C-alpha positions as CSV (number, residue, x, y, z in Angstrom):
1,M,9.4,-13.8,-13.9
2,A,10.2,-12.4,-10.4
3,T,11.5,-8.9,-9.9
4,L,14.8,-8.2,-8.3
5,E,13.0,-7.0,-5.2
6,Q,11.0,-10.3,-5.0
7,N,14.2,-12.3,-5.4
8,L,16.0,-10.3,-2.7
9,Q,13.0,-10.6,-0.4
10,Q,13.0,-14.4,-0.7
11,M,16.8,-14.6,-0.3
12,L,17.0,-12.3,2.7
13,Q,13.8,-12.8,4.7
14,G,15.0,-15.7,6.8
15,A,18.3,-13.9,7.8
16,V,16.5,-10.8,8.8
17,E,13.9,-12.8,10.9
18,D,16.8,-14.6,12.6
19,L,17.9,-11.3,13.9
20,G,14.5,-10.6,15.4
21,C,13.2,-8.2,12.8
22,E,10.6,-8.3,10.0
23,L,11.7,-7.6,6.5
24,W,9.0,-5.0,5.8
25,G,10.0,-4.4,2.1
26,I,12.7,-3.7,-0.4
27,E,13.1,-0.9,-2.9
28,C,15.7,-0.9,-5.7
29,Q,16.4,2.4,-7.4
30,R,18.8,2.9,-10.2
31,A,20.8,6.1,-10.7
32,G,22.9,5.8,-13.8
33,R,25.2,2.8,-13.4
34,F,24.6,2.6,-9.7
35,M,21.8,1.1,-7.7
36,T,20.5,1.8,-4.2
37,V,19.1,-1.3,-2.5
38,R,16.9,-0.1,0.4
39,L,15.7,-2.6,3.0
40,F,13.0,-1.6,5.4
41,I,12.9,-3.6,8.7
42,D,10.5,-3.4,11.6
43,K,10.0,-5.1,14.9
44,E,7.9,-4.9,18.0
45,G,8.9,-1.9,20.0
46,G,10.6,-0.2,17.1
47,V,13.9,-0.5,15.2
48,T,17.2,0.7,16.7
49,V,20.4,1.8,15.0
50,D,22.0,-1.4,16.2
51,D,19.2,-3.4,14.6
52,C,19.9,-1.7,11.3
53,A,23.7,-2.2,11.6
54,D,23.2,-6.0,12.4
55,V,20.9,-6.5,9.5
56,S,23.2,-4.6,7.2
57,R,26.2,-6.7,8.1
58,Q,24.3,-10.0,7.7
59,V,22.6,-8.9,4.4
60,S,25.9,-7.7,3.0
61,A,27.5,-11.0,3.7
62,I,24.7,-12.9,1.9
63,L,24.8,-10.5,-1.1
64,D,28.5,-10.9,-1.3
65,V,28.2,-14.7,-1.5
66,E,25.0,-14.9,-3.7
67,D,25.9,-11.9,-5.9
68,P,22.3,-11.3,-7.2
69,I,23.0,-7.8,-8.4
70,A,25.1,-7.3,-11.5
71,D,25.8,-3.6,-11.0
72,K,27.5,-1.6,-8.3
73,Y,25.1,-0.8,-5.5
74,N,24.7,0.8,-2.1
75,L,22.9,-1.0,0.6
76,E,20.7,1.0,3.0
77,V,18.8,-0.5,6.0
78,S,16.2,1.6,7.9
79,S,12.9,1.4,9.6
80,P,9.8,2.1,7.5
81,G,9.2,5.3,9.5
82,L,5.9,7.1,10.2
83,D,5.1,7.5,6.5
84,R,5.9,3.8,5.9
85,P,5.7,2.4,2.4
86,L,3.2,-0.4,1.9
87,F,4.3,-3.4,-0.2
88,T,1.8,-6.2,0.3
89,L,-1.9,-6.6,0.7
90,P,-1.5,-7.9,4.4
91,Q,0.4,-4.6,5.1
92,F,-2.5,-2.6,3.6
93,E,-4.9,-4.5,5.8
94,R,-3.0,-3.4,8.9
95,Y,-3.8,0.2,8.0
96,I,-7.5,0.0,7.2
97,G,-9.1,3.2,8.6
98,Q,-6.0,5.3,8.1
99,D,-5.0,7.8,5.3
100,I,-2.7,6.5,2.6
101,A,-1.2,8.0,-0.5
102,V,-1.1,5.9,-3.7
103,H,0.8,6.3,-7.0
104,L,-0.5,4.2,-9.8
105,R,1.3,2.7,-12.8
106,I,-1.7,3.4,-15.1
107,P,-4.0,6.4,-14.5
108,V,-7.5,5.8,-13.2
109,M,-10.0,8.6,-14.1
110,E,-7.0,10.5,-15.5
111,R,-5.2,10.5,-12.1
112,R,-2.1,8.6,-11.0
113,K,-1.9,10.0,-7.5
114,W,-4.6,9.3,-5.0
115,Q,-4.9,10.0,-1.3
116,G,-7.7,9.0,1.1
117,K,-8.8,6.8,3.9
118,L,-8.2,3.1,3.3
119,A,-11.7,1.6,3.6
120,R,-11.2,-2.1,2.8
121,I,-9.3,-4.8,0.9
122,E,-11.2,-7.4,-1.1
123,N,-9.3,-9.9,-3.1
124,D,-6.8,-7.7,-5.0
125,M,-8.9,-4.6,-4.8
126,V,-8.0,-1.6,-2.6
127,T,-10.8,0.7,-1.7
128,L,-10.1,4.3,-0.7
129,I,-12.5,7.0,0.5
130,V,-11.5,10.1,-1.5
131,D,-13.6,13.3,-1.0
132,G,-16.4,11.2,0.4
133,Q,-16.5,8.9,-2.6
134,E,-15.2,5.3,-2.8
135,Q,-12.4,4.7,-5.3
136,V,-11.6,1.1,-6.0
137,L,-8.0,0.5,-7.3
138,V,-6.4,-2.8,-8.5
139,F,-3.5,-3.7,-6.2
140,G,-1.4,-4.7,-9.2
141,N,-1.7,-1.2,-10.6
142,I,-0.2,0.4,-7.4
143,Q,3.4,1.4,-8.1
144,K,3.9,2.9,-4.6
145,A,1.9,3.5,-1.5
146,N,2.6,5.1,1.8
147,V,0.8,5.7,5.1
148,V,0.2,9.5,5.5
149,A,1.8,10.5,8.8
150,K,-0.4,12.4,11.2
151,F,1.2,14.9,13.6
């Protein structure tokens, strides 16, 4: 069964692309009876406030018609930022050689939080270099991952 995020991704991807942006990912967070639906968009040269406003208007119209969310929700549209979340294996592949932070669903070696240099992606395995050692993680066990911003 597909998650709400996967259903929304499929429903909204074409509309976001028609506006010249890439739908980088979607996060849905519940707080009590309310939900926040956060869309991350990206495009060559960066995302502007106008891009976010255009995508928000278009997505709002689609969500009003399709009504895929049963509860009350707030829609947020933004760029992924410097510490961008990573949602898919192809996104991980774009950041090989860079530091990422990973939160796991199920602990590995009694740890749920890992940070290290992304070494490679093989099938559904993500390899990080942590303290000079390779740590192989199953992509399906990754709850959340972000690029670590360097200043």
